[in-house]
LOPA-911356 format. One record per residue (C-alpha): residue in three letters; x negated, y, z negated. Coordinates in steps of 0.1 Angstrom, whole numbers, plus 5000, padded with zeros to 4 digits. Layout:
BEGIN
ALAXYZ;...
***
This chain:
BEGIN
ASP223824328054;THR220824398075;THR222324418108;LYS222124758126;PRO225324948137;LEU225824918175;TRP226825188199;ILE230225138216;THR229725418241;PRO227825238271;ASP224225428277;GLN224425718301;ALA228225768296;LEU227826098284;ASP225326228308;VAL226726508327;THR225526758356;ILE227327078356;GLU226627398378;CYS224527688360;ASN227127928355;ASP229727668341;ALA229527768302;GLU232527608297;GLY231327278308;LEU228227318290;ALA230327358259;ALA232227068265;ALA229026848272;GLN227626938242;ALA230426868221;LEU230726488233;GLU229726258208;PRO229025878214;LEU231025598192;ALA229525318171;ASN230625028150;ASP229124838122;ASN230124478109;CYS229924648073;ASP232724798057;GLY232225148048;GLU231625478067;LEU229025558095;VAL227025878092;MET226125988126;THR223126258129;LYS222826438160;THR219526608172;GLU220126868196;GLY217626908226;GLU216027258233;PHE216727348267;VAL214027268292;SER213827508324;THR213027358358;GLY211927668367;CYS214827798390;GLY217028048368;ASN219427898345;ALA218727538359;GLY217027288336;THR218126998312;TYR219226938274;THR218326598259;ASN220626528228;MET219926228207;TRP222026038180;THR221025778155;VAL223925618131;THR223525478098;ASP225625238080;VAL226325198039;CYS223524978036;GLY220925188053;ASN220725018085;PHE220125258113;SER221125198152;LYS218625248181;LEU218625598195;PHE221625718218;THR220425968242;GLN222626228261;ILE221026418294;ILE222626738303;VAL221426858338;ILE222027198345;GLU221727278383;ASP221927578405;THR223827438440;SER225727758449;ALA224627928478;PRO223528328472;VAL226528538484;TRP225728868502;SER226929168480;THR225929448506;LEU227829458539;SER225829398571;GLN226529708585;GLU225029878554;LEU221429718560;
***
């Protein structure tokens, strides 16, 4: 067998944009995994490389870029699958001081 495993999950299907204070959303996005198949019987071995947080310079906003490969029992490996998690701060600031106290 010389055929590489193929990703069933479409490109960009796991890409997510979340609000910077959404810890549950980030955990859910990090737990996502693409699906793959192969023409050969046997177990596929998936390897995830978790990307480091890259800040955009605005508080907790930035990106994570995670990458996967999958290898079949014959040693053939897939093309790289990439997930981009974008963390944005789209919430307007809220005053914590009453206007009459200014």
